[in-house]
C-alpha positions in Angstrom: 0.3 0.2 0.4 2.9 2.6 1.0 4.1 1.5 -2.3 0.9 2.2 -4.1 0.8 5.2 -2.5 4.2 6.8 -3.2 5.6 4.5 -6.3 3.0 3.7 -8.6 3.5 0.4 -10.5 7.1 0.0 -9.0 7.1 -3.0 -7.0 10.4 -4.8 -6.8 10.9 -7.9 -4.2 7.5 -7.1 -2.6 4.2 -9.6 -4.1 4.2 -13.5 -4.6 5.5 -12.9 -7.7 9.2 -12.4 -7.2 9.0 -15.0 -5.6 10.7 -13.2 -2.2 7.8 -13.2 1.3 7.6 -13.0 4.6 8.4 -16.3 6.7 5.8 -18.7 8.5 5.2 -16.7 11.4 3.4 -20.3 13.0 6.8 -21.9 12.0 9.1 -19.2 13.8 7.1 -19.1 17.1 7.5 -23.3 16.6 11.5 -23.0 16.8 11.6 -21.0 20.0 8.7 -22.5 21.7 6.0 -20.0 21.5 2.3 -20.7 21.3 0.6 -19.2 18.9 -2.4 -19.3 16.0 -3.9 -17.3 13.4 -7.5 -16.0 12.9 -8.1 -15.9 9.1 -11.7 -14.5 9.3 -14.2 -12.3 11.2 -16.2 -16.1 13.1 -12.6 -16.6 15.0 -11.2 -13.5 15.7 -12.7 -13.0 19.3 -12.2 -16.6 19.9 -8.6 -16.5 19.3 -7.4 -13.3 20.8 -8.8 -13.9 24.0 -7.4 -17.7 23.8 -3.8 -15.5 22.7 -4.7 -13.3 25.7 -5.1 -16.3 28.5 -1.6 -17.7 27.6 0.7 -17.3 30.1 4.0 -15.8 28.7 4.5 -14.7 25.7 2.0 -15.6 22.9 1.6 -14.6 19.2 -2.1 -14.5 17.0 -1.4 -14.0 13.7 -4.2 -12.2 11.8 -5.0 -12.9 8.3 -6.1 -9.5 6.4 -6.7 -9.2 3.1 -3.8 -7.2 0.7 -5.5 -4.6 -0.3 -6.6 -3.8 3.6 -5.8 -0.4 5.2 -3.9 -0.1 7.6 -5.6 2.9 9.9 -4.7 5.2 11.6 -1.2 5.5 9.5 1.9 8.3 9.6 1.9 9.7 5.7 3.8 12.0 4.1 3.2 15.0 1.8 5.2 15.1 -1.7 6.7 18.4 -2.1 6.5 20.0 -5.5 9.8 19.9 -5.7 9.7 15.7 -5.1 11.0 15.8 -1.4 8.9 14.0 1.0 8.6 15.8 4.2 6.4 13.3 7.2 3.5 14.0 9.2 4.5 14.0 13.3 3.4 10.7 15.0 1.1 12.3 16.9 -0.8 13.7 13.4 -1.6 10.3 11.7 -3.8 9.5 8.5 -6.9 9.7 8.6 -6.3 13.4 9.4 -8.6 14.7 12.2 -10.0 17.9 10.5 -7.6 20.8 11.8 -9.9 22.9 14.8 -10.4 18.8 16.3 -7.2 18.4 15.8 -6.1 21.6 17.8 -8.6 21.5 20.6 -7.0 17.3 21.0 -3.2 18.7 21.4 -1.9 19.4 24.7 1.6 21.1 22.9 2.0 22.8 20.4 2.0 20.8 17.1 5.2 20.0 14.9 4.9 22.4 12.0 8.1 20.7 9.5 8.4 24.2 8.0 9.4 26.4 11.2 11.8 22.9 11.8 13.8 23.9 8.6 14.1 27.4 9.5 16.1 26.4 12.7 18.1 24.5 10.8 
């Protein structure tokens, strides 16, 4: 999804067609003796999470999602006209709050990347 946002069509070693993928997390957990489970649909989700949280010590619950499922909230960057990217601060994640609501909920002065650039 990040590649779609910033580098449309620029997939390299990032999808099944490249042969590069994530390792089987269940096998990694087994190798280290960590209990694990996998939830593949909404029907099993609550029970699997409950079982994982009830497990003493470390445990992992793998949640299988659609590859197209957006992960939100998330950090977002803006591409400036000169091609440079400026990342938003951690407290200002996408989907963005209306600016008034954002300011009403801030306990500190929000970070301003333009002001930070002037200070450097």
